N, C-alpha and C positions, 0 to 999 in steps of 0.2 A: 408082112404085118397087114393085114386088112381092116379098113373103115369102109363104113355105109354112110353115104350122105344123102340126106332127104331135104326137100323142099317144100314148105306148103303154107296156108295162110297163118298169119300170127294168131287170128281167133281161135283155130283148130290147134295149133301146138302148144298153146298156153296151156291144154291139159293133158300133155305129155308127163307121164311118171318120171320122177327121177332115177337115176341107174342105181344099182346098188352091186357091190363087189369088185368093181373095178379098181385097180391101184394107179396112183403116179410112180413114175422110174426115177428116182433119186439115187444120183451116183454122187458120191462123195467120199470123205477120207476113210469110209469103212468098206469101199471097194477099190483099194489100191493093193491087193493081193494077186499080183501076175502069176504066182506058182499054183491056184487053185485052178486056172484056165486048162481045160483039155486041148489036145491038137482036133479032135472031132468038133468041138465047139468054136474053135477058132476058125477051121475051116467052113463051118456053117455059115460064120460070118462073112467069112470072103464070097462064098456062093450067093449070100442073099442080099447084102447090101452093096448101093451105089451110093456115095456120099460125096456131098457138095460141102466145103468150109470156106468160110469167110471169114476174115481177120487181120489186125494188123501187128504190132510187135508182140503184145501180151500174149495173145492168142496163138503165137506160133510156139509157145512153149510146150503145146499138146504135141504139136507134127514134130519139131526137133527132137522131143522126147521121144516120140516113137520111131524115128529114124536111128537115135542110139541104140535103141533098144534092139535093134535087128542084132546088131554085132554083140551086144553083150548077152542074148539068149543064146547065139551060136558058138559063144565062148563059155557055155554052161554057168553064166552068172546066177545068182540065186539057186543054183542047182538046179537049173532047169535041163531039161533033156528031150527037145524038141526038134521035129526036122529042120535043117538048116533053112534059114530064111523065112520061119514061121512068119515073123513079124514085118514081113515085107509089106510096104504099100506102094502104090503110085496111080496116077490118073489113067483110068482103064483097067486096071486090075490085071495086066499083063505078067505073064511068067508065075502064076499062081499066087499073085500079090491080092491084097485088100484093095479095091476100087475106091480111092480117096482122092479127090481134085482139090488139092489144097490150093489157096487163094483162088478158087474158082468164083469169087465176086469181089470185085474192090471194095475197099473201106471195111470197117466194121460195123458193128449192130448198134453203137453211139451215133451214128450221123443218119438222123431221118430226113426227109424222106428217102434218100440216096438208098440205105439197105433194102427196103422194100422194093424200089424201083429197079436195083440189082438182081435182087430175088427173081422177079417178074421176067426180067430181061434173059436171065439164064435158063430158067424153065420153060419160057414160053407161054403161051396162052394154055390154059387148062383146059385137057380133054375131059366133057363131062361124063363121059363113060368110064373112064380109067382112073380118074383123079389124080394124075401124073399131068407133068409138064408136055408141051409138043415140042420142045428143044431139049436135048439131053434127057429125052424120055425113060431112059432106063433108072434116073436120079431117084430113090425113095427116102433119102434123109438129107435134110438141111440144117446145117450146123452154122451159127453165128457168135463170134463172142463180143465182147467190150473190150475197150482199152481202158480210160480213167473215167469215161463220163457217169457212171453210177454214182461216184462220189458226190456230184452236184446237181443232180435231177432231182425233181419234185415228185411227191408220191403219184400227184395229177400228171405231171408228164411222163413219167414212167408208164402209166395207163395210156396215154396218147399216142405216145410215141415208139413204145415197145409191146405191150401185151395185147392192144386191140387190133393193131396192125399185125401181129403173129396170128392171133385168132382168125383175121380176115383170110390172111394165106392160109392157113390150115384149111378152112372152109373151101376155099379155091380147089385146094391142089390136097384133096381129101385121102389120099393114098401115098402120099409123103408125109414123112415124120419130122417134124420141124423140133429140134433141140434147144431148150431155151438155156440161158447161163447165167450165172451171177458175176458181179463185179470184181477184179482183183483188190486185195486187201490196201489199205491206203495208211495204215497207222491211227486210225480214229477211235477203234475200240467199239465195244459194244453199244455205248450210245451215239456213235456218230452216225450221220445221215447214209453212210456207205452200208452199215449193217442192216439200218432199218429197210433202205430200199432192196438190199438183197433178201432180207425176210419177206418182203411184199410179193417178191418174186415167188420166193419158197411157198408161201402160203397159196399164191396165186395156182402154182404147181399141183400142189396136194388137193386144193377146192376142184381144180378142172381135169385132173388125171392127166398131167401132161408128162412130158420127158425133161427131166433137168441134170445138167452136168453143172454141180456145184465147185464151179473154179473156185471161189473164195474159200468154201470149207475144205476142200482140198489142201489148200496150202495155210491151214490154220493149224495143222497137226503133223508131227513128224511120225514116222512107222509106228513109232510105239503107241499113239493116239491116245495118251495118256493127259495131254495138257492142250486147251484151248488157247494158243499163241494169240489169235484175234482178240480175245480177252484183255490180254496184254499188250495191246496197241501193236501187234506185228503190221509189217508193212509188206510191198510186194517182194521186197527184196528177202523176208525172212528174220530183218532183225525186229528186236521185240525189247520191252522193257522188264527186266527180271526182277526187280526190286522195287518197282513203284515209285521212282523217284523222278520220273518223266522224261528220262534219255534211255535211248533205244541201246542199251549196253552190249547185247548176246545176240547171236543169228543161231536159231535153232538148226536150220539145214546144215551150216559148216559145222556145227556143234555134232550134229548127226555124224557127216561124211568124215569128221576127223578121227570119230572113234569107231569107224567100220572100214573094211577093205575094199577100197575102189577095185571093180572089176570082179568082184564078188557079190558084196552088198549092194554097191550102186556104181552107175557108169558117169563117167566125165562127158556132161554134152553143152552146147551152146543153151542157156536160158535166159532169154532177154529179160532185163530189169531183176534177175533172180540168181538161185543158184542151182547148180545140176540137178539136186535131190529134187527140187520142185517141179522141174521137167520130168525127171524120172517117174513121180508119183502121179502127176497128171497123164502121164503115157501108160501106165498101169491102169488107170480109171478109165480111159478113153476105150482099152480093150475090153475092159468089163462092160462098159455100154454098148459097145458092138455086139457082143457073145448075147447080151440081155436082148436087144433088139431084133436079132436074127430068131432069138428063142421065141419072141414074141410072134413075128412071120410065121414061124413054122408053126404054132400052137393051132391044132384042128379045133378047137373048141367054136361052139356056135357063137358069134357076136352077140353082144348083149343090146338091150335095145337102145335108143339114141336119146341123148340130153340136149337141152336148149341152150344155146349161145347166142345172147343178144349182145350185138356190138353196138358202138355209140352211134355208126351211120345208120342205124334202124335196119340193117340186114339181119334176117334170121337165119342162122345155120344150125342145122341137127347133124353131129357127127357121131358116127359110131364108135362104140367104146369097145376096147380090145383087152380079153384076159391077159394077165401078164404074172411070171412066173413070181410067186410071193417074195418080198424081201423087206427084212425088217426096216422100220422108219423110224431112226431115234431123234427125241427132242433135240433142238437147237439150243445153245446155251446163250 
């Protein structure tokens, strides 16, 4: 995945035309079909990506789900017939695994400025020629997840402690892909601050052609994808209000698990603060994202012109845009 970074005087770059045709990559509940991935696509992700992931307990749902997926796939769950240990990952990518350094950076993205400092410490000073870090110089994907901080953050606080610092990191490490995430559900529904701030993140990603792992959207839907449980006051444990009386009387994940076959349709795995199915879906979505990112990296299309990013510190960064395999982006409820 290539980016081009240029720096120039603000008086000049103000005349740079906007980009056309580039797409944000949104990974949400529409991207939880693990059976659609081919062995070749998965191998390309392993060959291409070197990932560092910082998180606390909620964020572990992704990686514990990924760990459980290995045995599930080996046993033919969901009818999968891939080579043994296809979905294996470890720090370093040894033994044919995906190179994913879990807990690479301490804390989670809700602790500012620690998450920014920890990112820079992990990557080291940015190499101005390669756009990579000088420590862990092979790492080309950085992922940070939230714990519960999005529930209480303000609109301006999200800009100051998340969106702007992330853009600064992207400008410094211009050949590293930074994955944005939404915060986990908290039962506050459509009108809640959490959903408003999550939508702020989505809107920013769409407007600026970033990469988003939509943590909240993934846990808002069961595999049928017909009901948005976030709108029914669903929380991070997948409890929701089925009849509108204000009580969380049902659990969509447990209901789905109970009506399907363990080991065939889903697998039991630790899922912090939640149900196993939630971790299953996040693992499937993560692998779909990795395949998409690797596909971006291998795209031979000529990079598009650069776009202007103005940061609150006064820094002007021009980030090259990349072509991305077209993916339908559905409206959020």
